[in-house]
C-alpha positions in Angstrom: -59.3 -56.4 -20.3 -59.1 -52.6 -20.2 -62.0 -50.9 -18.3 -62.7 -48.5 -21.1 -62.5 -48.8 -24.9 -59.7 -47.5 -27.1 -61.6 -44.4 -28.2 -62.5 -43.5 -24.6 -58.8 -43.8 -23.6 -57.7 -41.6 -26.5 -60.1 -38.8 -25.7 -59.4 -39.1 -21.9 -55.8 -38.0 -22.7 -57.2 -34.7 -23.9 -58.3 -33.9 -20.3 -54.8 -32.9 -19.1 -55.5 -30.0 -16.7 -56.6 -30.3 -13.0 -59.5 -27.9 -13.8 -60.7 -25.8 -16.8 -62.4 -22.4 -17.1 -66.0 -22.8 -18.2 -65.5 -21.8 -21.9 -62.5 -24.1 -22.3 -64.3 -27.0 -20.5 -67.2 -26.7 -22.9 -64.9 -26.6 -25.9 -63.1 -29.8 -24.7 -66.4 -31.5 -23.8 -67.4 -31.6 -27.5 -64.0 -33.2 -28.3 -64.5 -36.0 -25.8 -67.7 -37.4 -27.1 -67.1 -41.1 -27.9 -70.6 -42.3 -29.2 -71.8 -42.5 -32.8 -75.1 -41.0 -31.7 -75.7 -37.4 -30.6 -74.5 -37.6 -27.0 -76.1 -35.7 -24.1 -74.0 -33.1 -22.3 -74.2 -33.6 -18.5 -73.2 -31.5 -15.5 -72.4 -33.2 -12.3 -72.0 -31.2 -9.1 -70.9 -32.1 -5.5 -72.4 -29.8 -3.0 -71.5 -29.1 0.6 -75.0 -29.9 1.9 -76.3 -32.6 4.2 -79.5 -34.0 2.6 -80.6 -35.4 5.9 -81.2 -31.9 7.3 -84.5 -30.3 6.4 -82.9 -26.8 6.0 -80.3 -28.2 3.5 -82.7 -29.8 1.0 -82.3 -28.7 -2.7 -85.0 -29.3 -5.3 -86.4 -27.1 -8.0 -86.7 -26.5 -11.7 -85.0 -24.3 -14.3 -86.1 -23.5 -17.9 -83.1 -24.0 -20.2 -83.2 -21.4 -23.0 -82.3 -24.0 -25.7 -83.9 -27.1 -24.2 -82.0 -30.3 -23.6 -82.4 -31.7 -27.1 -84.3 -34.6 -25.7 -87.9 -35.5 -26.5 -89.7 -35.5 -23.1 -92.7 -37.7 -22.7 -95.2 -35.9 -20.4 -98.4 -37.3 -18.9 -101.1 -35.3 -17.1 -103.4 -36.3 -14.3 -106.4 -34.1 -15.0 -110.2 -34.3 -14.9 -112.0 -35.2 -18.1 -112.7 -31.6 -18.9 -108.9 -30.8 -19.2 -107.8 -34.0 -21.1 -108.1 -32.5 -24.6 -106.2 -29.3 -23.6 -103.4 -31.3 -22.0 -102.9 -33.5 -25.0 -103.0 -30.5 -27.3 -100.2 -29.0 -25.2 -98.1 -32.1 -25.8 -99.0 -34.7 -23.1 -98.6 -38.2 -24.5 -101.5 -39.3 -22.1 -103.9 -37.4 -19.9 -106.7 -38.5 -17.8 -108.2 -39.4 -14.4 -109.0 -42.9 -13.2 -108.3 -44.7 -16.5 -104.7 -43.3 -16.5 -104.2 -44.3 -12.9 -105.4 -47.9 -13.7 -103.1 -48.0 -16.7 -100.1 -47.2 -14.5 -101.3 -49.7 -11.9 -101.0 -52.4 -14.6 -97.4 -51.5 -15.2 -97.4 -48.8 -17.9 -94.5 -46.4 -17.3 -93.6 -45.1 -20.7 -93.2 -41.5 -19.8 -90.5 -39.2 -18.4 -92.5 -36.6 -16.4 -95.9 -36.6 -14.7 -97.8 -33.5 -13.9 -101.1 -33.1 -12.0 -103.6 -30.5 -11.1 -103.8 -30.2 -7.3 -107.3 -31.8 -7.0 -106.0 -35.0 -8.5 -103.3 -35.6 -5.9 -105.6 -37.4 -3.5 -106.4 -39.9 -6.1 -102.7 -40.9 -6.8 -102.3 -42.7 -3.5 -102.7 -46.2 -5.1 -99.8 -45.5 -7.5 -97.7 -43.2 -5.3 -95.2 -45.9 -4.3 -94.8 -46.9 -8.0 -94.2 -43.3 -9.2 -92.1 -42.4 -6.2 -89.7 -45.3 -6.7 -89.1 -44.1 -10.3 -88.9 -40.5 -9.3 -92.0 -39.7 -11.3 -94.4 -38.5 -8.5 -95.8 -35.1 -9.2 -94.5 -32.7 -6.6 -95.3 -29.0 -5.9 -91.5 -28.3 -5.2 -90.7 -29.6 -8.7 -93.4 -27.5 -10.2 -95.3 -30.6 -11.4 -98.4 -30.0 -9.3 -100.1 -27.0 -10.7 -103.4 -25.6 -11.7 -101.7 -24.2 -14.9 -101.3 -27.6 -16.5 -101.2 -26.5 -20.1 -98.5 -23.9 -19.4 -96.5 -26.3 -17.4 -96.6 -29.0 -20.1 -95.4 -26.5 -22.6 -92.5 -25.4 -20.4 -91.4 -29.0 -19.8 -91.5 -29.8 -23.5 -89.5 -26.7 -24.3 -86.7 -27.5 -21.9 -87.8 -27.0 -18.2 -85.8 -29.5 -16.1 -85.9 -30.5 -12.5 -82.8 -30.6 -10.2 -82.7 -32.6 -7.1 -80.0 -33.4 -4.5 -79.3 -37.1 -4.2 -78.4 -38.9 -1.0 -74.7 -38.1 -1.4 -75.4 -34.4 -1.9 -74.7 -34.6 -5.7 -76.6 -33.1 -8.7 -76.7 -34.8 -12.0 -78.5 -33.0 -15.0 -78.4 -33.0 -18.8 -78.0 -29.4 -20.2 -77.9 -30.1 -24.0 -76.5 -32.2 -26.8 -73.0 -32.4 -28.4 -74.6 -31.2 -31.6 -75.6 -27.9 -29.9 -73.6 -24.8 -30.9 -71.0 -23.7 -28.3 -73.0 -20.5 -27.3 -76.2 -22.6 -26.8 -74.4 -25.0 -24.5 -72.8 -22.2 -22.6 -76.1 -20.3 -22.1 -77.9 -23.4 -21.0 -75.1 -24.3 -18.5 -74.9 -20.8 -17.1 -78.7 -20.7 -16.7 -78.5 -24.0 -14.8 -75.7 -22.8 -12.5 -77.5 -19.5 -11.7 -80.6 -21.6 -10.7 -78.4 -23.6 -8.3 -76.9 -20.5 -6.9 -80.3 -18.9 -6.4 -81.7 -22.0 -4.8 -78.9 -22.2 -2.1 -80.7 -23.5 1.1 -80.9 -21.4 4.2 -79.0 -24.1 6.2 -76.0 -24.2 3.9 -72.8 -24.0 5.8 -69.2 -23.7 4.5 -68.5 -24.4 0.8 -71.7 -24.6 -1.1 -70.4 -26.0 -4.4 -67.5 -28.4 -4.0 -67.0 -29.5 -7.5 -68.4 -29.2 -11.1 -67.7 -31.8 -13.7 -68.9 -32.0 -17.3 -69.2 -35.1 -19.3 -70.8 -36.5 -22.4 -72.7 -39.8 -22.5 -70.1 -42.5 -21.8 -67.3 -39.9 -22.1 -64.6 -38.9 -19.5 -65.2 -36.1 -17.0 -64.0 -32.6 -17.6 -63.3 -30.8 -14.3 -64.4 -27.2 -14.1 -62.9 -24.4 -12.0 -65.7 -23.8 -9.5 -65.1 -20.2 -8.6 -64.6 -19.1 -12.2 -67.7 -21.0 -13.4 -69.9 -19.5 -10.6 -68.6 -16.0 -11.2 -69.2 -16.3 -15.0 -72.7 -17.6 -14.4 -73.7 -14.9 -11.9 
């Protein structure tokens, strides 16, 4: 049995170069989509960092100018006085003890959780649950903030978090195959600039080792690192 389907194998043949300049990689990316639905466009980066070192951590957020094309479900941990405003800003749920209790019972139908600073001490009972799913509000990710309405709005419009995994890799969505070429390019360059700007003080040697683009379930398209970083700067 082949590991990949016929359509995947056909489009994989289109990826014939060792690396591609950014514009050519994005053009090829659209041609390698194999799904019937509107696939996400993903960027995968291998960085020359050691996540075990405190001065080589990488975590932050970036607002993509054209969003990700994905509907993001946001919840907000706020006092009763801010529930209405949070929901009007786009939160699918907002609240205090009742929301915490709902999550304690197993409800996790959301993508991002935000909280006002005063609520953090109350989240101890669900911290493990949220932490295991990568959903715990965190100041470094911009999800613990007194400006809850503004933050919800930014997340809904396309603000995404990037975070180094244990193998020093980044995996992020930067749009959809249906996006126009210039929109994908602007989103990707915005993302790359954010990674460049967030370079940790403890970084040694080569910072960005590789950049690969892919659509959902599609083959990887290797990008020329130096050219991509220069064009994004």
